[in-house]
C-alpha positions as CSV (number, residue, x, y, z in Angstrom):
1,M,90.8,133.9,126.3
2,K,92.7,135.0,123.3
3,N,92.9,138.4,121.8
4,V,91.5,139.9,125.0
5,S,93.2,143.1,126.4
6,K,94.3,143.7,130.0
7,K,91.7,146.4,130.1
8,A,89.0,144.0,129.3
9,Y,90.0,141.7,132.2
10,T,90.2,144.7,134.6
11,T,86.6,145.5,133.5
12,L,85.5,142.0,134.0
13,T,87.0,141.9,137.6
14,L,85.4,145.2,138.5
15,I,82.0,144.1,137.3
16,F,82.3,140.6,138.9
17,I,83.1,142.4,142.3
18,A,80.3,144.9,141.8
19,Y,77.8,141.9,141.2
20,I,79.0,140.3,144.5
21,I,78.3,143.5,146.4
22,C,75.0,143.9,144.6
23,F,73.8,140.4,145.7
24,I,75.1,140.8,149.2
25,D,73.3,144.0,149.6
26,R,70.2,142.4,148.0
27,S,70.3,139.4,150.3
28,A,70.9,141.4,153.5
29,M,67.1,142.1,153.9
30,N,66.3,138.4,153.6
31,I,68.7,137.5,156.3
32,A,67.6,140.4,158.5
33,L,63.9,140.0,157.9
34,A,63.0,138.4,161.2
35,Y,64.9,141.2,163.1
36,V,63.3,143.9,161.0
37,G,59.9,142.3,161.8
38,K,60.6,142.2,165.5
39,D,61.9,145.9,165.6
40,F,58.9,147.2,163.7
41,H,56.3,144.7,165.1
42,L,55.4,143.3,161.7
43,N,53.3,140.2,160.9
44,P,54.5,137.7,158.2
45,A,52.2,139.3,155.5
46,A,53.9,142.8,156.2
47,L,57.3,141.3,156.0
48,G,56.4,139.7,152.7
49,G,55.6,143.3,151.5
50,V,58.9,144.6,152.7
51,A,60.7,141.8,150.8
52,S,58.7,142.4,147.7
53,A,59.0,146.1,147.5
54,F,62.5,145.8,146.1
55,F,61.5,143.4,143.3
56,F,58.5,145.6,142.4
57,S,60.6,148.6,141.4
58,Y,63.6,146.4,140.3
59,S,61.5,144.5,137.7
60,L,59.9,147.6,136.4
61,M,63.4,149.1,135.8
62,Q,64.6,146.4,133.6
63,I,63.5,147.9,130.3
64,P,64.1,151.6,131.2
65,G,67.6,150.6,132.6
66,G,68.6,149.1,129.3
67,W,67.4,152.2,127.4
68,L,69.4,154.5,129.6
69,A,72.5,152.4,129.3
70,D,72.2,152.8,125.5
71,K,71.4,156.5,125.8
72,V,74.1,157.8,128.4
73,G,76.6,154.9,128.2
74,S,77.3,151.8,130.2
75,K,79.9,153.3,132.5
76,K,77.8,156.1,133.5
77,M,74.9,153.9,134.3
78,V,77.0,151.4,136.3
79,I,78.3,154.3,138.4
80,F,74.8,155.8,138.9
81,S,73.4,152.3,139.9
82,L,76.2,151.7,142.4
83,I,75.8,155.1,144.1
84,M,72.0,154.8,144.2
85,W,71.9,151.3,145.6
86,S,74.7,151.9,148.1
87,F,73.1,155.2,149.3
88,F,69.7,153.4,149.8
89,T,71.4,150.4,151.4
90,I,72.7,152.9,154.1
91,M,69.2,154.6,154.3
92,T,67.7,151.1,155.0
93,G,69.5,151.1,158.3
94,F,68.0,154.5,159.2
95,A,64.3,153.5,158.4
96,W,62.1,154.9,161.2
97,S,58.8,153.3,160.2
98,I,57.4,150.6,158.0
99,A,56.3,153.3,155.6
100,S,59.7,154.8,155.4
101,L,61.3,151.3,155.0
102,L,59.0,150.3,152.0
103,V,59.8,153.7,150.2
104,I,63.5,153.1,150.8
105,R,63.3,149.6,149.4
106,V,61.4,150.8,146.3
107,L,64.0,153.4,145.7
108,F,66.7,150.7,146.3
109,G,65.1,148.7,143.5
110,I,65.1,151.5,141.2
111,G,68.8,152.2,141.8
112,E,69.9,148.7,141.3
113,G,67.6,147.8,138.4
114,G,69.7,149.5,135.9
115,F,72.9,147.7,136.8
116,P,72.5,144.3,135.1
117,T,72.0,145.6,131.6
118,A,74.6,148.3,132.0
119,S,77.2,145.8,133.4
120,L,76.6,143.2,130.6
121,K,76.7,146.0,128.0
122,Q,80.0,147.1,129.2
123,I,81.3,143.5,129.2
124,A,80.1,143.2,125.5
125,E,81.8,146.6,124.7
126,E,85.1,145.5,126.1
127,F,85.4,141.9,124.8
128,P,85.7,140.8,121.2
129,K,82.8,138.9,119.8
130,E,84.5,135.5,120.0
131,T,85.0,135.7,123.7
132,R,82.0,137.7,124.6
133,S,79.8,134.7,125.7
134,Q,82.5,133.3,128.0
135,A,83.0,136.7,129.6
136,T,79.3,137.0,130.2
137,T,78.9,133.6,131.7
138,V,81.8,134.4,134.1
139,T,80.0,137.7,135.0
140,I,76.6,135.9,135.7
141,S,78.4,133.3,137.9
142,S,79.2,136.1,140.3
143,N,75.5,136.1,141.3
144,Y,76.0,132.7,143.0
145,V,79.2,133.8,144.6
146,G,77.4,136.9,146.1
147,S,74.4,134.9,147.4
148,A,76.7,132.3,148.9
149,L,78.9,135.0,150.8
150,A,75.9,137.0,151.9
151,P,75.0,135.0,155.0
152,V,78.6,134.3,156.0
153,I,79.2,138.1,156.0
154,I,75.8,139.6,156.9
155,A,74.8,137.1,159.7
156,P,77.8,137.7,162.0
157,I,77.4,141.5,161.6
158,I,73.8,141.3,162.5
159,A,74.5,139.0,165.4
160,Y,77.1,141.2,166.9
161,T,76.2,144.9,165.9
162,G,72.4,144.7,164.9
163,W,70.6,144.7,161.6
164,R,70.9,148.4,161.0
165,N,74.6,148.5,161.1
166,A,74.8,145.6,158.6
167,F,73.2,147.9,156.1
168,H,75.3,150.9,157.0
169,I,78.5,148.8,156.6
170,M,77.5,147.3,153.2
171,G,76.5,150.8,151.8
172,I,79.8,152.2,152.8
173,I,81.6,149.4,151.0
174,G,79.5,150.1,147.9
175,L,80.3,153.8,147.9
176,T,84.0,153.0,148.4
177,F,83.9,150.6,145.5
178,V,82.5,153.4,143.3
179,V,85.7,155.3,143.7
180,I,87.8,152.3,142.7
181,Y,85.6,151.6,139.7
182,F,85.9,155.3,138.6
183,L,89.7,155.3,139.0
184,F,90.2,152.1,136.9
185,E,87.5,152.7,134.3
186,R,88.5,156.3,133.3
187,P,87.6,157.9,130.9
188,I,83.8,157.5,131.8
189,A,82.5,159.3,128.8
190,Q,82.3,156.9,125.9
191,K,82.5,157.9,122.2
192,K,79.4,157.2,120.3
193,Q,79.9,154.6,117.7
194,V,78.2,155.0,114.3
195,K,76.6,151.7,113.3
196,A,76.2,150.8,109.7
197,T,72.8,149.5,110.4
198,D,71.5,152.8,111.8
199,S,70.2,153.9,108.4
200,K,67.9,151.0,108.1
201,K,66.5,150.3,111.6
202,E,63.6,147.8,111.7
203,K,60.5,148.5,113.7
204,F,59.8,146.0,116.3
205,S,56.7,143.8,115.8
206,W,55.3,141.4,118.4
207,K,54.8,139.0,115.4
208,A,58.6,138.7,115.4
209,V,58.6,137.1,118.9
210,D,58.8,133.3,118.6
211,P,55.6,131.9,120.3
212,R,57.8,129.5,122.3
213,I,59.1,132.5,124.3
214,W,55.9,132.4,126.3
215,S,56.7,128.8,127.3
216,F,60.0,130.1,128.7
217,F,58.3,133.0,130.4
218,F,56.3,130.6,132.5
219,I,59.3,128.2,133.0
220,I,61.5,131.0,134.4
221,F,58.5,132.6,136.2
222,G,57.8,129.2,138.1
223,L,61.4,128.4,138.8
224,N,62.1,132.0,140.1
225,I,59.1,131.9,142.4
226,I,61.0,129.0,144.1
227,T,64.3,130.9,144.1
228,K,62.9,134.2,145.4
229,G,60.5,132.6,147.8
230,L,63.2,130.5,149.4
231,D,65.8,133.1,149.4
232,T,63.5,135.4,151.2
233,W,61.8,133.2,153.7
234,M,64.3,130.3,154.5
235,P,66.4,132.4,156.9
236,T,63.1,133.5,158.7
237,Y,61.7,130.0,158.7
238,L,65.0,128.6,160.3
239,L,64.9,131.3,162.8
240,T,61.2,131.3,163.9
241,A,60.0,127.8,163.1
242,R,63.2,125.9,163.8
243,K,64.6,128.3,166.5
244,I,68.1,128.3,165.0
245,N,70.2,131.3,165.7
246,L,72.3,133.3,163.2
247,A,75.4,131.3,163.9
248,G,73.6,128.2,162.8
249,I,72.2,129.8,159.7
250,A,75.5,131.1,158.5
251,W,76.8,127.7,157.3
252,L,73.3,126.4,156.2
253,V,72.2,129.3,154.0
254,P,75.1,129.3,151.5
255,L,74.7,125.6,150.6
256,P,71.8,126.1,148.1
257,S,73.6,128.9,146.3
258,I,76.8,126.7,146.0
259,A,74.7,123.9,144.6
260,A,72.9,126.3,142.1
261,G,76.4,127.6,141.1
262,V,77.6,124.1,140.3
263,G,74.3,123.3,138.5
264,A,74.7,126.5,136.3
265,F,78.3,125.8,135.6
266,I,77.8,122.2,134.2
267,S,74.4,122.8,132.5
268,G,75.9,124.0,129.2
269,F,78.2,121.1,129.1
270,I,75.4,118.6,129.8
271,M,73.1,120.2,127.2
272,V,75.8,120.0,124.4
273,K,77.2,116.6,125.4
274,F,74.1,114.6,126.2
275,F,71.1,116.5,125.0
276,K,72.0,117.9,121.6
277,N,68.7,118.4,119.6
278,K,66.9,117.1,122.8
279,E,67.4,120.2,124.9
280,R,63.8,120.7,126.0
281,W,63.9,117.2,127.5
282,L,66.9,118.3,129.7
283,I,64.8,121.3,130.8
284,S,61.7,119.2,131.3
285,S,63.5,116.5,133.4
286,M,65.2,119.0,135.6
287,A,61.8,120.9,136.1
288,A,60.3,117.6,137.1
289,L,63.1,116.7,139.5
290,T,62.7,120.3,141.0
291,M,58.9,119.6,141.6
292,I,59.9,116.2,143.3
293,F,62.6,117.7,145.6
294,M,60.3,120.7,146.6
295,Y,57.7,118.1,147.6
296,G,60.4,116.5,149.6
297,M,60.9,119.7,151.5
298,Y,57.2,120.0,152.0
299,A,56.8,116.5,153.4
300,S,60.0,116.3,155.5
301,K,59.6,116.6,159.3
302,S,63.4,116.6,159.9
303,L,65.5,119.8,159.4
304,A,68.4,117.7,158.0
305,F,66.0,116.4,155.3
306,I,64.6,119.8,154.5
307,I,68.0,121.2,153.9
308,V,69.0,118.2,151.8
309,F,66.0,118.6,149.6
310,E,66.5,122.3,149.3
311,V,70.0,121.8,148.2
312,L,68.9,119.2,145.6
313,A,66.2,121.4,144.4
314,Y,68.5,124.3,143.9
315,F,70.9,122.2,142.0
316,V,68.4,120.8,139.4
317,K,66.4,124.0,139.2
318,S,69.6,125.9,138.4
319,I,70.3,123.4,135.5
320,A,66.7,124.0,134.2
321,F,67.1,127.7,134.5
322,S,70.4,128.0,132.8
323,A,69.6,125.4,130.1
324,S,66.5,127.4,129.3
325,F,68.5,130.6,128.5
326,G,71.0,128.4,126.6
327,F,68.2,126.9,124.5
328,I,66.7,130.4,123.8
329,A,70.0,131.5,122.4
330,Q,69.9,128.6,119.9
331,I,66.3,129.0,118.7
332,I,65.5,132.6,118.8
333,S,66.3,134.8,115.7
334,Q,68.7,137.7,116.1
335,K,65.9,140.1,114.9
336,A,63.8,139.7,118.1
337,Y,66.5,138.3,120.5
338,G,66.7,141.3,122.8
339,S,62.9,141.8,123.1
340,S,62.5,138.0,123.7
341,I,65.1,137.9,126.5
342,G,63.4,140.9,128.0
343,I,60.0,139.1,128.1
344,V,61.6,136.1,129.8
345,N,63.6,138.3,132.3
346,F,60.4,140.3,133.2
347,G,58.8,136.9,134.2
348,G,61.6,136.1,136.4
349,Q,61.7,139.5,138.2
350,A,57.8,139.5,138.4
351,A,58.3,136.2,140.4
352,G,60.7,138.0,142.8
353,F,57.9,140.6,143.4
354,I,55.0,138.1,143.8
355,A,56.6,135.2,145.7
356,P,57.7,136.8,149.0
357,M,54.2,138.5,149.4
358,I,52.2,135.3,148.7
359,I,54.4,133.2,151.1
360,G,54.0,136.0,153.8
361,W,50.3,136.0,153.3
362,V,50.0,132.2,153.4
363,V,52.1,132.0,156.6
364,A,50.0,134.7,158.2
365,T,46.6,133.2,157.3
366,T,47.7,129.7,158.4
367,G,48.7,130.8,161.9
368,G,52.4,130.8,161.3
369,S,52.7,127.5,159.5
370,Y,55.1,127.2,156.6
371,A,53.7,123.8,155.4
372,S,51.3,125.6,153.0
373,A,54.1,127.9,151.8
374,F,56.1,124.9,150.7
375,L,53.1,123.4,149.0
376,F,52.7,126.7,147.0
377,L,56.4,126.3,145.8
378,V,55.6,122.7,144.8
379,G,52.8,124.1,142.7
380,S,55.1,126.7,141.2
381,A,57.5,123.9,140.2
382,A,54.6,121.9,138.7
383,M,53.7,125.0,136.6
384,A,57.3,125.2,135.3
385,F,57.3,121.6,134.4
386,I,54.0,121.8,132.5
387,A,55.3,124.8,130.7
388,T,58.3,122.8,129.5
389,L,55.9,120.3,127.8
390,T,54.6,123.1,125.6
391,I,57.9,123.8,123.9
392,R,57.7,122.9,120.3
393,N,60.5,122.0,118.0
394,R,59.5,124.4,115.2
395,K,62.7,125.9,113.8
396,T,63.1,129.7,113.5
397,A,63.9,131.4,110.2
């Protein structure tokens, strides 16, 4: 990227690594869920509550986190988030009861909830306007790297040292990284910039939000139910229903994240190259394929076919997900862009809170069967597909 300083690349590298640590810490509970349940004698419904506790507070922290990043500065908010989530990662390993575990996970979500906005704000501050979108895309791609690395790192630690030590080790790594970030990003205090538009701020009006944003709300909500549902419960499903140990899971679990990363990477190229002015049909067709592949997971009796359909579902789902945000960037006016993205993001995070609990409840009420849980995810894919059909072509002003 031209006209980019070395300092900007340093910041990008640090945020990229921080995101990887963030997603490994977040994914650790999904991988450890079966062991946590055994330790605390929890049924599937209770385990769903443990998994959802994080997303409850994480989703509620999205808007306040953005406000705090603007108020106190992106660097301070990044440091605060790193310290908070690393501390409560360590505390997760010290949980002494289900009540303490739930409280710790809620606080963990609060700590991590301010990081996405603060980190992307810092990237925007460091990179010039013409290269900001590329830098942001690179930053977001770290999510898939973290999700793919999580089972490779966490599963062996749990297998050899126990689930509690896995959280202790990752928390210490996070706190160590805070020191590295601080040393490279000094000075932390950022000068306030006076904006020319400050004197004529516009009041936000819900009328300024494009009605199509609600279509995207339900698209992302439906797609993220699949993502968060599978991310949370697939390791437990493979362990309990398929009797596969952690050594076996270590190479299976990263495959969907890798497929999703590839899908996200090529989605922009596909949309511009083959679906110019027909973007909604790309989103619609990928959502339909997601529904088909999720049904394949539901109907499959063979473990091999379940994994194949999962990888395919993640691939096409990721294209639909990324293309949705790409299309939003094209059709939403700048006047309500931030608020519109906030609505869509809230839908995605609400799905992260709801999906694990519903699946846990479904598994518990069906005597430990995961068939109905897979059928619930098929229904979520269908909801996303139906929502894509409601996107109108009306142009914004």
